A tleap script that builds the chain and sets N, CA, C and O, in Angstrom:
source leaprc.protein.ff14SB
mol = sequence {
  NMET ILE GLY SER PHE LEU ALA ALA ILE ILE
  VAL GLY GLY ILE ALA GLY TRP LEU ALA GLU
  LYS VAL MET LYS SER ASP MET GLY LEU MET
  MET ASN ILE ILE LEU GLY VAL VAL GLY ALA
  ILE VAL LEU SER PHE ILE LEU ARG LEU THR
  GLY LEU GLY SER GLY ALA GLY ALA SER PHE
  SER TRP GLU TYR LEU ILE VAL GLY PHE VAL
  GLY ALA CYS LEU LEU ILE PHE ILE ALA ARG
  LEU VAL ARG CARG
}
set mol.1.N position { 0.708 -1.283 -0.082 }
set mol.1.CA position { 0.032 -0.137 -0.061 }
set mol.1.C position { 1.075 1.274 0.295 }
set mol.1.O position { 0.533 2.255 -0.213 }
set mol.2.N position { 1.993 1.552 0.790 }
set mol.2.CA position { 2.635 2.652 0.949 }
set mol.2.C position { 3.241 2.676 -0.341 }
set mol.2.O position { 2.996 3.594 -1.124 }
set mol.3.N position { 4.115 1.618 -0.663 }
set mol.3.CA position { 5.121 1.381 -1.725 }
set mol.3.C position { 4.161 1.740 -3.027 }
set mol.3.O position { 4.850 2.386 -3.816 }
set mol.4.N position { 2.817 1.554 -3.535 }
set mol.4.CA position { 2.207 2.020 -4.415 }
set mol.4.C position { 1.615 3.397 -4.369 }
set mol.4.O position { 1.093 3.917 -5.355 }
set mol.5.N position { 1.707 3.944 -3.250 }
set mol.5.CA position { 1.135 5.242 -2.869 }
set mol.5.C position { 2.636 6.295 -3.191 }
set mol.5.O position { 2.618 7.432 -3.662 }
set mol.6.N position { 3.754 5.562 -2.806 }
set mol.6.CA position { 4.951 6.178 -3.117 }
set mol.6.C position { 5.126 6.177 -4.811 }
set mol.6.O position { 5.460 7.132 -5.513 }
set mol.7.N position { 4.911 5.283 -5.085 }
set mol.7.CA position { 5.024 4.983 -6.725 }
set mol.7.C position { 4.527 6.070 -7.606 }
set mol.7.O position { 5.104 6.687 -8.502 }
set mol.8.N position { 3.090 6.173 -7.049 }
set mol.8.CA position { 2.067 6.912 -7.910 }
set mol.8.C position { 2.716 8.566 -7.645 }
set mol.8.O position { 2.627 9.447 -8.500 }
set mol.9.N position { 3.331 8.745 -6.367 }
set mol.9.CA position { 3.981 10.166 -6.057 }
set mol.9.C position { 5.029 10.128 -7.253 }
set mol.9.O position { 4.981 11.114 -7.988 }
set mol.10.N position { 5.595 9.539 -7.444 }
set mol.10.CA position { 6.881 9.464 -7.927 }
set mol.10.C position { 6.478 9.617 -9.484 }
set mol.10.O position { 6.679 10.617 -10.172 }
set mol.11.N position { 5.787 8.256 -9.942 }
set mol.11.CA position { 5.864 8.821 -11.449 }
set mol.11.C position { 4.679 9.841 -11.675 }
set mol.11.O position { 4.698 10.427 -12.758 }
set mol.12.N position { 3.609 10.144 -10.768 }
set mol.12.CA position { 2.928 11.387 -11.222 }
set mol.12.C position { 3.818 12.921 -10.992 }
set mol.12.O position { 3.515 14.027 -11.440 }
set mol.13.N position { 4.664 12.647 -10.381 }
set mol.13.CA position { 5.572 13.762 -10.429 }
set mol.13.C position { 6.560 13.831 -11.726 }
set mol.13.O position { 6.941 14.922 -12.148 }
set mol.14.N position { 6.871 12.854 -12.208 }
set mol.14.CA position { 7.726 12.911 -13.395 }
set mol.14.C position { 6.854 13.189 -14.461 }
set mol.14.O position { 7.350 13.907 -15.328 }
set mol.15.N position { 5.140 12.650 -14.731 }
set mol.15.CA position { 4.313 12.862 -15.598 }
set mol.15.C position { 4.160 14.413 -15.555 }
set mol.15.O position { 4.169 15.084 -16.587 }
set mol.16.N position { 4.031 14.902 -14.419 }
set mol.16.CA position { 3.245 16.523 -14.334 }
set mol.16.C position { 4.652 17.213 -14.795 }
set mol.16.O position { 4.677 18.277 -15.412 }
set mol.17.N position { 5.597 16.620 -14.491 }
set mol.17.CA position { 7.283 17.996 -15.039 }
set mol.17.C position { 7.083 17.709 -16.354 }
set mol.17.O position { 6.917 18.686 -17.085 }
set mol.18.N position { 7.042 16.063 -17.107 }
set mol.18.CA position { 7.360 16.454 -18.723 }
set mol.18.C position { 5.864 16.892 -19.045 }
set mol.18.O position { 5.863 17.198 -20.237 }
set mol.19.N position { 4.802 17.030 -18.601 }
set mol.19.CA position { 3.759 17.907 -19.069 }
set mol.19.C position { 3.978 19.425 -18.947 }
set mol.19.O position { 3.757 20.203 -19.875 }
set mol.20.N position { 4.333 19.711 -17.988 }
set mol.20.CA position { 4.920 21.324 -17.511 }
set mol.20.C position { 6.146 21.547 -18.976 }
set mol.20.O position { 6.052 22.548 -19.686 }
set mol.21.N position { 7.002 20.690 -19.182 }
set mol.21.CA position { 8.000 21.379 -20.112 }
set mol.21.C position { 7.174 21.392 -21.410 }
set mol.21.O position { 7.375 22.339 -22.169 }
set mol.22.N position { 6.342 20.534 -21.732 }
set mol.22.CA position { 5.781 20.118 -23.031 }
set mol.22.C position { 4.786 21.070 -23.390 }
set mol.22.O position { 4.607 21.352 -24.574 }
set mol.23.N position { 3.944 21.731 -22.230 }
set mol.23.CA position { 3.068 22.697 -22.302 }
set mol.23.C position { 3.498 24.140 -22.120 }
set mol.23.O position { 2.701 25.078 -22.155 }
set mol.24.N position { 4.966 24.282 -21.900 }
set mol.24.CA position { 5.402 25.573 -21.508 }
set mol.24.C position { 4.691 26.191 -20.372 }
set mol.24.O position { 4.040 27.222 -20.545 }
set mol.25.N position { 4.787 25.566 -19.115 }
set mol.25.CA position { 4.101 26.118 -18.151 }
set mol.25.C position { 5.232 26.084 -17.058 }
set mol.25.O position { 6.270 25.440 -17.207 }
set mol.26.N position { 4.932 26.844 -15.934 }
set mol.26.CA position { 5.779 27.221 -15.183 }
set mol.26.C position { 4.776 26.913 -13.272 }
set mol.26.O position { 4.138 27.762 -12.651 }
set mol.27.N position { 5.025 25.471 -12.879 }
set mol.27.CA position { 4.042 25.344 -11.580 }
set mol.27.C position { 4.565 24.567 -10.520 }
set mol.27.O position { 3.881 24.364 -9.517 }
set mol.28.N position { 5.973 24.008 -10.669 }
set mol.28.CA position { 6.636 23.740 -9.337 }
set mol.28.C position { 6.094 22.301 -9.198 }
set mol.28.O position { 5.364 21.695 -9.984 }
set mol.29.N position { 6.732 21.793 -7.752 }
set mol.29.CA position { 7.248 20.336 -7.893 }
set mol.29.C position { 5.814 19.886 -7.375 }
set mol.29.O position { 5.292 18.943 -7.971 }
set mol.30.N position { 5.024 20.569 -6.150 }
set mol.30.CA position { 3.623 20.108 -5.798 }
set mol.30.C position { 2.909 20.109 -6.955 }
set mol.30.O position { 2.309 19.087 -7.287 }
set mol.31.N position { 2.873 21.226 -7.713 }
set mol.31.CA position { 1.389 21.158 -8.575 }
set mol.31.C position { 1.894 19.826 -9.871 }
set mol.31.O position { 1.168 19.069 -10.516 }
set mol.32.N position { 3.244 19.959 -9.869 }
set mol.32.CA position { 3.519 18.708 -10.848 }
set mol.32.C position { 3.122 17.487 -10.275 }
set mol.32.O position { 2.284 16.830 -10.894 }
set mol.33.N position { 3.540 17.079 -9.266 }
set mol.33.CA position { 2.807 15.887 -8.643 }
set mol.33.C position { 1.063 15.731 -8.603 }
set mol.33.O position { 0.369 14.779 -8.959 }
set mol.34.N position { 0.729 16.856 -8.114 }
set mol.34.CA position { -0.779 16.883 -8.414 }
set mol.34.C position { -1.140 16.649 -9.889 }
set mol.34.O position { -1.848 15.696 -10.214 }
set mol.35.N position { -0.604 17.601 -10.855 }
set mol.35.CA position { -1.034 17.202 -11.978 }
set mol.35.C position { -0.998 15.660 -12.629 }
set mol.35.O position { -1.934 15.134 -13.230 }
set mol.36.N position { 0.109 15.157 -12.404 }
set mol.36.CA position { 0.591 13.642 -13.083 }
set mol.36.C position { -0.604 12.994 -12.472 }
set mol.36.O position { -1.501 12.565 -13.197 }
set mol.37.N position { -0.673 12.881 -10.873 }
set mol.37.CA position { -1.603 11.992 -10.371 }
set mol.37.C position { -2.928 12.254 -10.861 }
set mol.37.O position { -3.547 11.413 -11.513 }
set mol.38.N position { -3.445 13.526 -10.538 }
set mol.38.CA position { -4.769 13.466 -10.926 }
set mol.38.C position { -5.101 13.200 -12.369 }
set mol.38.O position { -6.083 12.549 -12.726 }
set mol.39.N position { -3.954 13.908 -13.414 }
set mol.39.CA position { -3.989 13.518 -14.793 }
set mol.39.C position { -4.276 12.149 -15.411 }
set mol.39.O position { -4.898 11.936 -16.451 }
set mol.40.N position { -3.548 10.997 -14.347 }
set mol.40.CA position { -3.703 9.837 -14.380 }
set mol.40.C position { -5.015 9.095 -14.180 }
set mol.40.O position { -5.688 8.285 -14.818 }
set mol.41.N position { -5.088 9.781 -12.917 }
set mol.41.CA position { -7.072 9.055 -12.460 }
set mol.41.C position { -7.731 9.703 -13.594 }
set mol.41.O position { -8.235 8.949 -14.427 }
set mol.42.N position { -7.811 10.860 -13.760 }
set mol.42.CA position { -9.000 11.172 -14.849 }
set mol.42.C position { -9.036 10.728 -16.142 }
set mol.42.O position { -10.092 10.466 -16.716 }
set mol.43.N position { -7.866 10.616 -16.678 }
set mol.43.CA position { -7.719 10.069 -18.296 }
set mol.43.C position { -7.765 8.635 -17.929 }
set mol.43.O position { -8.593 8.057 -18.633 }
set mol.44.N position { -7.220 7.904 -17.143 }
set mol.44.CA position { -7.531 6.378 -16.623 }
set mol.44.C position { -9.275 6.175 -16.658 }
set mol.44.O position { -9.850 5.285 -17.284 }
set mol.45.N position { -9.848 7.094 -15.934 }
set mol.45.CA position { -11.188 6.915 -15.933 }
set mol.45.C position { -11.895 6.829 -17.411 }
set mol.45.O position { -12.514 5.872 -17.876 }
set mol.46.N position { -11.651 7.994 -17.966 }
set mol.46.CA position { -12.029 8.173 -19.214 }
set mol.46.C position { -11.889 7.228 -20.190 }
set mol.46.O position { -12.791 7.015 -21.000 }
set mol.47.N position { -10.661 6.531 -20.197 }
set mol.47.CA position { -10.311 5.572 -21.295 }
set mol.47.C position { -10.727 4.151 -20.842 }
set mol.47.O position { -10.311 3.197 -21.499 }
set mol.48.N position { -11.586 3.925 -19.674 }
set mol.48.CA position { -12.253 2.638 -19.413 }
set mol.48.C position { -13.243 2.844 -19.506 }
set mol.48.O position { -13.808 1.772 -19.727 }
set mol.49.N position { -14.345 4.102 -19.465 }
set mol.49.CA position { -15.406 4.444 -19.784 }
set mol.49.C position { -15.522 4.018 -21.517 }
set mol.49.O position { -16.548 3.507 -21.967 }
set mol.50.N position { -14.262 4.329 -22.409 }
set mol.50.CA position { -14.489 4.113 -23.675 }
set mol.50.C position { -14.135 2.782 -24.374 }
set mol.50.O position { -14.122 2.620 -25.594 }
set mol.51.N position { -13.831 1.788 -23.375 }
set mol.51.CA position { -13.300 0.523 -23.477 }
set mol.51.C position { -11.616 0.653 -23.832 }
set mol.51.O position { -11.062 -0.383 -24.197 }
set mol.52.N position { -11.135 1.394 -23.771 }
set mol.52.CA position { -9.720 1.745 -24.105 }
set mol.52.C position { -8.823 1.193 -23.389 }
set mol.52.O position { -7.938 0.456 -23.825 }
set mol.53.N position { -9.049 1.630 -21.809 }
set mol.53.CA position { -8.023 1.390 -20.990 }
set mol.53.C position { -7.748 0.239 -20.285 }
set mol.53.O position { -8.745 -0.446 -20.512 }
set mol.54.N position { -7.215 -0.231 -19.764 }
set mol.54.CA position { -6.759 -1.565 -18.674 }
set mol.54.C position { -6.819 -1.306 -17.304 }
set mol.54.O position { -6.873 -2.235 -16.498 }
set mol.55.N position { -6.815 -0.143 -16.961 }
set mol.55.CA position { -7.282 0.113 -15.424 }
set mol.55.C position { -5.537 -0.150 -14.891 }
set mol.55.O position { -5.364 -0.999 -14.017 }
set mol.56.N position { -4.721 0.349 -15.262 }
set mol.56.CA position { -3.469 0.567 -14.523 }
set mol.56.C position { -3.554 1.092 -13.514 }
set mol.56.O position { -4.107 2.171 -13.304 }
set mol.57.N position { -2.905 0.255 -12.587 }
set mol.57.CA position { -3.005 0.860 -11.016 }
set mol.57.C position { -1.711 1.741 -10.661 }
set mol.57.O position { -0.857 2.094 -11.474 }
set mol.58.N position { -1.731 2.014 -9.354 }
set mol.58.CA position { -0.778 2.997 -9.218 }
set mol.58.C position { 0.561 2.647 -8.795 }
set mol.58.O position { 0.997 2.907 -7.674 }
set mol.59.N position { 1.404 1.872 -9.986 }
set mol.59.CA position { 2.620 1.286 -9.468 }
set mol.59.C position { 3.272 2.067 -10.743 }
set mol.59.O position { 2.740 2.872 -11.509 }
set mol.60.N position { 4.889 1.449 -10.705 }
set mol.60.CA position { 5.644 2.156 -11.602 }
set mol.60.C position { 5.552 1.497 -12.868 }
set mol.60.O position { 5.899 0.323 -13.005 }
set mol.61.N position { 5.165 2.097 -13.666 }
set mol.61.CA position { 5.174 1.515 -15.185 }
set mol.61.C position { 4.620 2.592 -16.154 }
set mol.61.O position { 3.850 3.535 -15.970 }
set mol.62.N position { 5.249 2.148 -17.207 }
set mol.62.CA position { 5.265 3.287 -18.493 }
set mol.62.C position { 3.833 3.721 -18.987 }
set mol.62.O position { 3.621 4.829 -19.480 }
set mol.63.N position { 2.501 2.387 -18.744 }
set mol.63.CA position { 1.592 2.938 -18.854 }
set mol.63.C position { 1.053 4.229 -18.218 }
set mol.63.O position { 0.450 5.195 -18.687 }
set mol.64.N position { 1.492 3.899 -16.947 }
set mol.64.CA position { 0.757 5.056 -15.875 }
set mol.64.C position { 1.763 6.145 -16.440 }
set mol.64.O position { 1.192 7.076 -17.008 }
set mol.65.N position { 2.922 6.203 -16.403 }
set mol.65.CA position { 3.692 7.266 -17.013 }
set mol.65.C position { 2.933 7.997 -18.089 }
set mol.65.O position { 2.702 9.206 -18.058 }
set mol.66.N position { 2.539 7.114 -19.106 }
set mol.66.CA position { 2.078 7.759 -20.407 }
set mol.66.C position { 0.652 8.607 -20.145 }
set mol.66.O position { 0.309 9.694 -20.610 }
set mol.67.N position { 0.003 7.772 -19.295 }
set mol.67.CA position { -1.342 8.024 -19.095 }
set mol.67.C position { -1.417 9.574 -18.190 }
set mol.67.O position { -2.217 10.495 -18.354 }
set mol.68.N position { -0.363 9.473 -17.276 }
set mol.68.CA position { -0.416 10.606 -16.349 }
set mol.68.C position { -0.100 11.733 -17.107 }
set mol.68.O position { -0.724 12.794 -17.108 }
set mol.69.N position { 1.174 11.379 -17.934 }
set mol.69.CA position { 1.337 12.577 -18.852 }
set mol.69.C position { 0.430 13.200 -19.883 }
set mol.69.O position { 0.308 14.391 -20.170 }
set mol.70.N position { -0.144 12.203 -20.350 }
set mol.70.CA position { -1.377 12.818 -21.128 }
set mol.70.C position { -2.602 13.469 -20.252 }
set mol.70.O position { -3.095 14.522 -20.658 }
set mol.71.N position { -2.982 12.999 -19.337 }
set mol.71.CA position { -3.700 13.670 -18.595 }
set mol.71.C position { -3.242 14.797 -17.600 }
set mol.71.O position { -4.015 15.125 -16.700 }
set mol.72.N position { -2.340 15.242 -17.692 }
set mol.72.CA position { -1.664 16.333 -17.185 }
set mol.72.C position { -1.866 17.405 -18.346 }
set mol.72.O position { -2.531 18.430 -18.202 }
set mol.73.N position { -1.408 17.149 -19.158 }
set mol.73.CA position { -1.395 17.894 -20.409 }
set mol.73.C position { -2.870 18.444 -20.887 }
set mol.73.O position { -3.203 19.576 -21.240 }
set mol.74.N position { -3.611 17.264 -20.774 }
set mol.74.CA position { -4.938 17.888 -20.986 }
set mol.74.C position { -5.371 18.716 -19.732 }
set mol.74.O position { -5.853 19.834 -19.916 }
set mol.75.N position { -5.254 18.330 -18.741 }
set mol.75.CA position { -5.676 19.528 -17.437 }
set mol.75.C position { -5.223 20.803 -17.630 }
set mol.75.O position { -5.981 21.752 -17.433 }
set mol.76.N position { -3.728 21.008 -18.105 }
set mol.76.CA position { -2.808 22.022 -18.233 }
set mol.76.C position { -3.759 22.683 -19.588 }
set mol.76.O position { -4.126 23.854 -19.493 }
set mol.77.N position { -3.995 22.163 -20.386 }
set mol.77.CA position { -4.896 22.543 -21.576 }
set mol.77.C position { -6.511 23.256 -21.101 }
set mol.77.O position { -6.985 24.359 -21.374 }
set mol.78.N position { -6.991 22.273 -20.407 }
set mol.78.CA position { -8.155 22.861 -19.922 }
set mol.78.C position { -8.204 24.175 -19.183 }
set mol.78.O position { -8.962 25.114 -19.427 }
set mol.79.N position { -7.179 24.095 -18.139 }
set mol.79.CA position { -7.055 25.188 -17.473 }
set mol.79.C position { -6.667 26.628 -18.442 }
set mol.79.O position { -7.312 27.654 -18.227 }
set mol.80.N position { -5.953 26.618 -19.139 }
set mol.80.CA position { -5.772 27.377 -19.929 }
set mol.80.C position { -6.930 27.973 -20.588 }
set mol.80.O position { -7.072 29.191 -20.478 }
set mol.81.N position { -7.796 27.280 -21.271 }
set mol.81.CA position { -9.319 27.325 -21.575 }
set mol.81.C position { -9.943 28.035 -20.688 }
set mol.81.O position { -10.630 28.948 -21.145 }
set mol.82.N position { -9.915 27.878 -19.344 }
set mol.82.CA position { -10.751 28.229 -18.652 }
set mol.82.C position { -10.494 29.930 -18.168 }
set mol.82.O position { -11.220 30.877 -17.867 }
set mol.83.N position { -9.111 29.691 -18.287 }
set mol.83.CA position { -8.510 31.151 -17.856 }
set mol.83.C position { -8.562 32.120 -18.574 }
set mol.83.O position { -8.473 33.202 -17.993 }
set mol.84.N position { -8.712 32.137 -19.991 }
set mol.84.CA position { -9.012 32.850 -20.988 }
set mol.84.C position { -10.544 33.568 -20.844 }
set mol.84.O position { -10.973 34.293 -21.742 }
savepdb mol mol.pdb
quit
């Protein structure tokens, strides 16, 4: 349990940091972790609803990193739309 939580934070932080660099935003470490983890949760949920997701758990895997990255990019994009 603690290991998967720690893995989710680490992978979420990496995914959020990558999204921050790609989307050219400046948010900081804590926001990167939040974006990566929340992005992975949101996008995993959407993918499972459409039948495309496998329901990757909160462990260190490439699938979780990619889903977290894409989800974080999506959240940054939506936040920019709302702020305008």
